C-alpha positions in Angstrom: -65.1 56.1 -43.7 -61.6 56.2 -41.3 -59.7 53.4 -40.8 -58.8 51.3 -37.2 -56.0 53.6 -36.5 -57.9 57.2 -37.4 -60.4 55.9 -35.1 -58.5 55.1 -32.3 -56.6 57.8 -32.4 -60.1 59.9 -32.7 -61.4 58.2 -29.4 -58.2 58.9 -27.3 -58.5 62.9 -28.6 -61.9 62.9 -27.1 -61.6 61.1 -24.0 -61.1 63.1 -20.6 -57.3 63.8 -19.6 -55.9 60.7 -17.7 -58.0 58.0 -19.1 -56.9 54.8 -19.3 -57.1 52.5 -22.3 -56.7 49.0 -22.8 -57.2 47.2 -26.0 -61.3 45.9 -25.4 -61.4 49.9 -25.3 -61.4 50.2 -29.2 -63.1 46.5 -30.0 -66.4 48.7 -31.4 -63.4 49.6 -34.6 -62.5 45.3 -35.2 -61.6 42.4 -33.2 -59.1 42.4 -30.6 -56.5 40.9 -33.0 -56.8 43.7 -35.7 -57.2 46.4 -32.7 -54.1 45.4 -31.6 -52.0 45.4 -34.5 -53.2 48.8 -35.2 -52.1 50.1 -31.8 -48.8 48.2 -32.6 -48.5 50.3 -35.7 -49.3 53.8 -33.7 -47.1 53.1 -31.3 -44.2 51.5 -32.6 -40.6 53.0 -32.1 -42.6 54.9 -29.3 -43.1 52.9 -26.5 -43.3 49.4 -26.9 -44.8 46.8 -24.0 -41.9 46.0 -23.1 -40.8 49.8 -21.8 -44.4 50.7 -20.5 -44.0 47.4 -18.5 -41.1 48.8 -16.7 -42.6 52.3 -16.6 -46.4 51.5 -15.2 -44.0 48.7 -12.8 -45.9 46.0 -14.0 -44.5 42.4 -15.2 -44.0 42.5 -18.9 -46.1 39.1 -19.4 -49.0 40.4 -17.3 -49.0 43.9 -19.0 -49.1 41.8 -22.4 -52.3 40.2 -20.9 -54.2 43.6 -19.4 -53.0 45.5 -22.8 -54.9 42.3 -25.4 -57.6 42.1 -22.9 -57.0 38.7 -21.4 -57.1 39.6 -17.6 -58.4 43.0 -16.2 -56.1 44.6 -13.9 -57.5 45.4 -10.1 -58.4 48.3 -9.2 -55.5 48.8 -6.7 -53.0 47.5 -9.5 -54.5 50.3 -12.0 -54.1 52.8 -9.3 -50.1 52.2 -8.8 -50.3 51.9 -13.1 -51.9 55.6 -12.9 -49.2 56.3 -10.0 -46.2 55.7 -12.2 -47.9 56.9 -15.7 -48.4 60.6 -14.0 -44.7 60.4 -12.3 -43.2 59.3 -15.5 -45.1 62.2 -17.0 -44.0 64.4 -14.6 -40.0 63.5 -15.3 -41.3 63.9 -19.4 -42.6 67.6 -18.5 -39.0 68.4 -16.9 -37.2 67.5 -20.5 -35.9 70.7 -21.7 -34.9 71.0 -25.4 -32.9 74.2 -26.4 
């Protein structure tokens, strides 16, 4: 049996490119609290909530609400988040390490 982190990663890998996930996307694997903790462990040091909020152009406390399922973003806000994430991804793709 896979642990919660492995289940989350498997679901992310199977998803179509560009899919947005929230804590509630993984509640089949555990409670919202355990899912949130698992996501923190997976992405700790890579991308924290404050940096993610800055990249997406969303207020930090509002982003925390989105990520934990307290609130859901509107379709308009999701479009803005997606646009900003695509811009960030494009910037990352230009990085060359030699």
